[in-house]
N, C-alpha and C positions, 0 to 999 in steps of 0.2 A: 504494500500500500504506500501511497505517497503522502496523503494529507493526515491520515489517522495517527501515524507515529509522531508527527510533529506537533500535535495539538497540545496546548497548555490550558490550564483551567479557565482563563479569561478569554480564550479565543472564541470566534464565531465563524461558522461556515454558512455561506449563502449561495443559493441556486434558485432557479425557477423552472417551471414545467417545460419540458418533460424530464428534466434531470434531477429534480428534487427527491423523488422516490428512490431512484437507483442510488443516489448519493447517500441517502439515509441507510439503505441496505448495506452499502459498502462500509459505512461507519460501524454499523452493528456487527458485520462480519469480521471487522478488525478490532472488535472490543472497545470501540470508542463510544462515548456517551452521545446518543442521538439528540439529546437536548442542546448540543452545540449548534444545531440548526434552528433552534427556537428561542434561546435565551437572548436577552437584550445585549447588544454589543457593548463592550467596555473600552474606554480609552486606553486601558492598560493592556488589552489583548490585541491580537492580530486578527484582521478580517480576511478570511479566505473566500474569494469570490470565484465561483465556478460558472463560466459563461460559455455558451455555444454560438459562435458566429453563424453557423449553418442554420440556426433557428432564429437569427436576427438579434441575438443577444450580445451585449458588451458589458463591461463592469458597471457602468452607470445605470443601465436598464435593470440589471440584476439587483443593484442596491435599491432602486426605486420600487421594484416589485416587492422587496422586503421592507418597504416603508422607511427607507433612509434617503436623504437627499443625494442625488447623483454626484454632487461636487466632491463627495468623499472619495470618488474614484480618481480624482486628479493625480494623486500620487501612487496609484496602483502600479505594481510591478509584476509583469508576467513571469511566473516561476515554473510553469509547465505548459507544454503545448502538445496536445494529442491531435489526432486527425479531426475530431469533432468537438473537442472540449479544450478550453484554456483555463488555467488556474492563475489567479492574481492574488497578491497579498497587499494589504494596506493597513493603515491605522486610522482611527477617527481623527478628523481635523476640524478645527473651528471655522 
């Protein structure tokens, strides 16, 4: 796994349909707390943003889908690029 081993207690993972359910399954399969996809993001934690450009998604749209302002994606850094999915990390900014 890529994301699950790196997660810290204050981290948050965000995705949107159709990738939210498979991502939650992945987290459970790798013994990570699935609440990482539901808890409120913390300024101390890292935001993991999973986006699918093939589905018209980018980091800002995933954040907006998860009820966060898209400007938090301004400093997002791509850390993984698969064929259909990209993983970005960022922190909350003011």
